[in-house]
C-alpha positions, 0 to 999 in steps of 0.5 A, spaced: 710 397 104 709 394 111 703 390 112 700 391 119 696 386 123 689 389 124 689 386 131 694 391 132 691 397 130 687 401 135 680 403 132 677 409 134 671 408 131 667 405 125 669 411 120 676 410 122 676 403 120 673 405 113 678 411 112 684 407 113 681 402 108 680 407 103 688 409 103 689 401 103 684 401 097 687 407 093 694 403 094 691 397 091 688 400 085 694 404 083 699 398 084 694 394 080 694 400 075 701 401 075 703 393 074 698 393 068 701 399 065 708 396 066 706 390 063 703 394 057 710 397 055 713 390 055 714 387 062 716 380 063 711 377 058 713 375 051 711 380 045 705 379 042 702 383 036 698 388 039 693 390 033 690 383 034 689 384 042 683 388 044 685 393 049 680 394 054 683 396 061 689 400 060 685 407 059 682 406 066 689 404 069 691 411 065 686 415 068 687 412 075 694 414 075 692 420 072 687 421 078 692 419 083 698 424 081 692 430 081 690 427 088 697 428 090 698 435 087 691 437 091 694 434 098 700 439 097 695 444 097 690 442 101 691 436 105 684 435 107 680 436 101 685 430 098 683 426 104 675 428 103 676 425 096 680 419 098 675 417 104 669 418 099 671 415 092 676 410 094 673 408 101 666 409 100 665 413 106 659 417 107 659 425 108 657 423 115 663 418 116 668 422 113 666 428 117 667 424 123 674 422 121 676 429 119 672 432 125 669 437 121 661 438 120 657 435 114 657 442 111 665 442 111 665 436 108 660 437 102 664 444 100 671 440 100 668 435 096 665 440 091 671 444 091 676 438 090 672 435 085 672 441 081 680 442 082 681 435 080 677 436 074 681 442 072 687 438 073 686 432 069 684 437 063 691 440 064 694 433 063 
């Protein structure tokens, strides 16, 4: 992944900054989850008796990876709904900020938010 100097980016407004931040946060969390899952499968670490070590975080990593897979699937069907989830969930944007970034109304963001969450819940149950 190519790193971009934030001084080189022409920020359109505060919400634009948070939208980009949401995408970066999603990538960071997913990379961490994937590394954790790879390490759990062996990775470069020495082999240990897993019965002696409590597994506290692999469930969350697995859930995050499943969420990302479902979100990528949703993006193929309805990119805007996937962006709403990404901006609000990963970026912490408010409804108003999300609406500004996507150039839609607050009501549209709320409709997309509800529909996308329902679609993701259904997709995650199927997995």
